[in-house]
C-alpha positions as CSV (number, residue, x, y, z in Angstrom):
1,M,-63.4,-1.4,-152.8
2,D,-66.0,-1.9,-155.5
3,E,-69.4,-2.1,-153.7
4,S,-70.8,-4.5,-156.4
5,L,-68.1,-7.1,-155.3
6,Q,-69.1,-7.0,-151.6
7,T,-71.2,-9.8,-150.2
8,P,-74.5,-8.9,-148.7
9,N,-74.3,-7.7,-145.1
10,R,-76.4,-10.2,-143.2
11,R,-76.1,-12.6,-140.3
12,L,-77.4,-16.2,-140.4
13,V,-78.5,-17.9,-137.2
14,F,-79.0,-21.6,-137.3
15,I,-81.2,-23.1,-134.6
16,V,-80.9,-26.9,-134.2
17,S,-83.1,-29.2,-132.1
18,P,-81.4,-31.2,-129.4
19,A,-82.9,-34.3,-131.1
20,R,-80.6,-33.5,-134.1
21,M,-77.2,-33.5,-132.4
22,D,-75.7,-35.1,-135.5
23,L,-76.7,-32.1,-137.6
24,Y,-75.5,-29.7,-134.9
25,E,-72.1,-31.3,-134.9
26,K,-71.8,-31.2,-138.7
27,L,-72.9,-27.6,-138.9
28,R,-70.5,-26.6,-136.1
29,A,-67.6,-28.2,-138.0
30,A,-68.6,-26.7,-141.3
31,L,-69.4,-23.2,-140.1
32,I,-66.8,-22.7,-137.3
33,R,-64.8,-20.1,-139.3
34,E,-67.8,-18.2,-140.8
35,P,-67.8,-14.8,-139.1
36,D,-71.5,-14.0,-140.0
37,V,-73.0,-17.3,-138.8
38,D,-74.2,-18.3,-135.3
39,L,-75.2,-21.8,-134.4
40,I,-77.6,-22.3,-131.5
41,L,-78.7,-25.5,-129.8
42,D,-82.4,-25.0,-129.0
43,R,-82.8,-25.9,-125.3
44,R,-86.1,-24.2,-124.7
45,Q,-88.8,-26.1,-122.9
46,A,-92.5,-25.9,-123.2
47,D,-93.8,-22.5,-122.1
48,S,-96.0,-22.2,-119.0
49,A,-99.3,-20.3,-119.3
50,I,-97.8,-17.4,-117.3
51,E,-94.8,-17.1,-119.5
52,R,-97.0,-17.1,-122.7
53,E,-99.2,-14.4,-121.2
54,R,-96.2,-12.3,-120.1
55,R,-94.7,-12.3,-123.6
56,G,-97.9,-11.7,-125.5
57,G,-97.1,-10.9,-129.2
58,Q,-93.6,-12.2,-129.0
59,R,-94.9,-15.8,-129.0
60,R,-96.8,-15.3,-132.2
61,E,-93.7,-13.9,-133.9
62,R,-91.7,-17.0,-133.0
63,K,-94.4,-19.5,-134.1
64,A,-93.1,-20.2,-137.6
65,I,-89.5,-20.7,-136.4
66,D,-90.7,-23.0,-133.5
67,A,-92.7,-25.1,-136.0
68,E,-89.8,-25.4,-138.3
69,V,-87.5,-26.5,-135.6
70,R,-90.1,-29.1,-134.4
71,E,-90.8,-30.4,-137.8
72,C,-87.4,-30.3,-139.5
73,G,-85.1,-30.4,-136.5
74,W,-83.6,-27.0,-137.5
75,A,-84.3,-23.5,-138.8
76,V,-82.3,-20.7,-140.1
77,L,-82.9,-17.0,-139.6
78,R,-81.5,-14.2,-141.7
79,L,-80.8,-11.1,-139.7
80,P,-79.4,-7.8,-140.7
81,G,-75.7,-7.7,-139.9
82,A,-73.7,-5.0,-138.2
83,P,-72.7,-2.1,-140.5
84,R,-69.3,-2.6,-142.1
85,R,-66.6,0.0,-141.5
């Protein structure tokens, strides 16, 4: 197959706030047959001080995504996909 015709190999992960169940249901219906897309309902709760200390730097890495989910009700991550065979 001509490599220029292949779509980029990436995976999309949509994270939706539980406050936006309407959006979650619409995305689920629209994306159900997309093989490179995951849809996640964010059910995390506020972190305790012990959990924040235990994770250290991981919390800082998630900060932008957490803010986007809080402010917009959703966020999307682009992750490298599995190699195609």
